[in-house]
N, C-alpha and C positions, 0 to 999 in steps of 0.2 A: 242193811241196818247199821246205823252208826254205833260204834263202840265207845262207851264213856270211859275216859281215862281214869285209871286207878290213882286216887289222890295220894296214896301211900307209896307210889313208885314213880320212877322216871325211866326214860330210855336213853341209852347212849349208842349212837351209830358210829362205831369205830371203823373207818374206811367203809367196807361194804356190809359189815355184820351188825346186827341189832342185839343189844344186851339190856336187860332190865336191871336197875339198881334200886336199892332201898331209898325211900323218900325221907330219910332222917335229917337231911340237910337241904339247902337250897338247890334248885335246878342248876345243873352244871357242876355238881360236886359228886364225889363218890368216895367210898371208904378206900383205905389203902389196899385192902384185900380185893375189893372190886376192881380197882385200877389194874392190879396184877392180872386178874382173871380176864379182863377185857382186852388189855393191850400187851401184856407180857412185860411191862415195865414195872419194876419194884422200887419203892421209895426206901432208900437206905441212908446211912449216915454220910456216905460219900456222894450221894445224889440220886438221880433216877437211873436205874441200872437195868439192862437187858443183856443177859449173858455176860460177856466180858466188857461190854460197853457201858460206861457211866457218864451221865451228863450232870455237871455241877448245878446246884439250884441256889447258889449264893445270889444275893441281890434282891431278896424278897421271899417271904415265906410262901410255900404253896400248900401247907397244911392249914386250911381255913375252911369255914369259919369256926369249926369245932374240932377238938382233938381227934386224930385218927381219920380225918377226911381231907380230901385234896380238891383244889379248884381245878377243874379240867381245862379251863381256858388258860390258866397259868402253866399247866403241864404241857398243853399243846404249844404254847409259846416257847417253852424250853426245848421242845423237840422239833421246832420249826415246822409245825403243822398248822394249816388253817382250821378255824373252829367257828361254829355258829351255835349259840345257846338260845333256844326258843323257850322262854320261860312260860309262855301261855300254853303251848302244846306239851310242855315238860319233856322236850327232846333236845339232846345235845348231839351235834354232828361234828366229828373230828376227821379231817381229811388225811391224805397221805403226806409223808414227809416231803418237803420241797426238794430235798437232796435226791430222792428217788427219781423225780422227774428231771432234775438237772443231769443225772447220769444218763437218762435217755436222750435228752436234747443236746447236751454238750459232749459228754463222753461216749455217747452212742452205745451204752450198755443197756440191754433190754431189761426193764424191771420185771421181776417175777410176779406172778399172781396166782390165785386159786379161785376158780369159778365153778358153779354147777353145770353139768352137761345134760343134754336131753336123755342120756342113758341112765340118769339118776346118780351118777358118780361125780365126785369133785375132781377136777382136772387142774393141773398146773403147767405153766410154761416149761418147767424143768423136765417134764416128761418127753419133750421134743428135743432136748439137748443132744447134740451129736448129728442132727440132720439140719439141712437148710430149711427154714420155715417161712412160709408166707402166712402172716396173721391178717385175717380179713374181718373188719368190723362192719356190721350191717344192722338192720332192724326190721321188725314186722311193719313199722310205720314208714318204710322206705321202699320204693320200687326195686331197690337192689336186693330185696328178699328173693326175687326171681333169678338172681345170678348164681345161686348156690350150685345148680347143676353144672354151670360153666367152671366153677372152682373145683368141683369134683372131677370133671373131665381132665383138668390140668393136673390134678393130683394123680390120677390114674396114669396119665401120659408120662409123668416124670418121676413116678415112685421109684423105679429101678435106678434112677440117677441120684436118689437121695433126698427128694423133696417131700416135705410134710406141709399140708395146708390145714390150718385151724380157723374156724369161723366163730366169731363172738357177736352175739346179738345184744344190743342195748334194749332189753325187754324185761318185763317184770316177772314173767313166769314161763315155764317150759311150753305150756299150751299155746302161748302167743306165737311161738316160733315153729312148733312141731309140724304144722301143715306144709311148711316150705322146705322141710328137711327130709321128707319121705324118700326112702331109697338111697340115702347118702351114707357113705362110710367114713368120710372125714369127720373129725370131732366137731360137734356144734355145741357151743356153750352159750349161756346167757348171763347177763351182767345187770341185775336189778338196781344196784347202787351206782352204776356208771363208773366203776373203779378205773377201767381202762381209759375212760375219757379224761380222768384226772392224771393218771400216771403217765400217759403218753401225749397229753395235750391234744386230744382229738376233739374237733368241733363240728364234724359232719360225718355222715356215712354215705357211701362206703369209704372208709379209709383203710389203706393197705400198708403194712409194715413188713419189711424183709429182715429176717434175723438169721445170722449165720450159725454154723455148728457150735461156735464158742460163746453164743449169746450176745454177739455184737450186732448192732443195728446196721445192716449193710445198706439199706435204703429206708429213710424215715417216711413219715406220714405222707401218703400220696393218694389222691382221689382216683380210684380205679375200679373198673367193672369187669365182671366175669363173662358177660354177654353184651350184645348190642341191643337188648330189648328196648331200652329207652334212650338210645344214642341220639335220636332226632330231637329229644327234649333237652338233654343236658349237654350234648355236643362233645362228649368224650368217648371215642371209640375204644373198644376193649382190646383190639388187636395189638397196638404198639406196646401196651404194658405187659400183655401176656407173652409177647415175643421177647421183651426185656427179661422177664422171669426165666424163660427158656435159656437165654444166653447166659444169665447169671448162674443158673444151676449147672449148666454144662461146661462153662469156661471160668467161672468165678468172677466175671466182670459185672459189677453191680451198676456201672455207669454213673457213679457219683464220686466226688473227691474223697480220698481216704486218709488225708493227712490231718493232724490235730489242729492245724492253723486254718483249715477251710472254714468258710462262713457257715455259721449254724443255720441250717435250712428250716428249722421249726421254731417259731417264736413262742416264748413261754406264755402261759396263762397269766393274765393280770389279776389283780385282787378281786375285781368285780366278777370275773369269770370263775375264779375259785369259789367265791361266796355263792354264786349262782348254782354251782354243782352241789354245794352243801345244802342250800335251801331246796333244790330239787330232790336230794336224797331224803330230806325230812318229809317233803310232800309225798314222795313215792311210798315211804314207810307208812305215813298216815293213811294213804289210799289202801295199802295192803291190809291194814287192820280195820278198815271200814269207816274211818273218820273222814268222810268224803268232803264235807264243807271246809274243814280245816286244811285238808290236803290241797284243795283248790286255791286257797289263799296263799299257801307256801309256793305252789307251782307258779302262780302268777308273779310272785315276788322274784322267783328265779328267772322267769322269762324277761322281766323288766331289767334285771341286772345284765343279762346276756341276750338281747333281743334278736340277734342274728346268728346265734349258736344253735344249730339244728339239734344237737344232742340235749339241749335244754328246751328251747322254744317249741320245736316241732314235736319232740318227745312228750311234752306236756299235753299235747292236744288229745290223744286218746284217753289219757287219765282224767281229763276234765270234760269228756263227752263231746269233743270236737273232732271233726274229720281231718286226719293228717294228709288226706289226698284231695281235699276240697278247695273252695275258693280262698279260705284263710291261708292255706298252705301256699297257693299260687301267689297271693299277695306278699307273703313272707319271702318267697323265692324272688319276686320282682324287686323287693327292697334290698335283698342280699346282692343281687346282680348290680343294682344301681350303686351300691356301696363298694363295688369292686370285687365282689365274691370273696370276702375275707375267709381265710382258711388257715389253720395252723399246720402248715406243711408245704410240700413241693407243688409247683404249678404243673398240672398234667401235660401242658404243652411242651415241657422240657424232656419228654421221653427220649428225644433224639440226642440229648446232650452226651 
């Protein structure tokens, strides 16, 4: 049943979290107190401040249109974050700071995150600091959901050598993922807002990221599989990548250039791809609260902005009653291959480099 929006309130999606704000001003605004609660940023005389960091707000007021309220789009601009204001649905989506993704893509520092796990707990990347970590992204709408036992086996094999494996599903709820994680001991998390898709510039699953003991990305986004279940379809055998992980864990050789002048192997998201993620986030939120028709409109808009991004276009299929394994997916896959298989990351054929 559709849920009618409360005309006296609006929703702010700050990265992956949903917050209700009072409807005392236009959509896309919040009180100074609400901004602090939602984002951790406080409006002070010296600017927008979080902890010891302050960002000046000279060059135009951000307390508008009424005293004590802030324009969230202006705040997002000052903090270098993408934003979408959906006045009709009364939802504002503010994305991650572009600097966080630049640290991942250019400086190779792994952005931290907090996500819910199938065990009911919230987990963070920081929990794995001190161990070499393989971060595996997958989804219930991808055949790679059947690869989890392969990743568990690798974790078991290399646990005494210091390896941790963490799996993150781009799914809306734990029950979407749980059937594919039975019997596993590796942490399996789920990411309803596709926060990792934005932070790490992930455009397809499975995408695997290697992170060393100090939080540095040893090998960036790579399409890789834990088994050969569908190797005949996608043409990427699991063995070379799994062997490369074994070599890395045991010898420290990640098989990629490690100097600061090396070519950046992961292209940044463009503005359409960023907007697509925010529209997807709005659509997914509307879907979760039962506003299905509105959700469908936003998910279609997201797919139009990033038509060959599987974390957007394919992920929208089950949320709009379409089969992510059916003819529509096969057509999407064919268009993706014809376009050169665009992917934000390394070419899997470079495993021998």
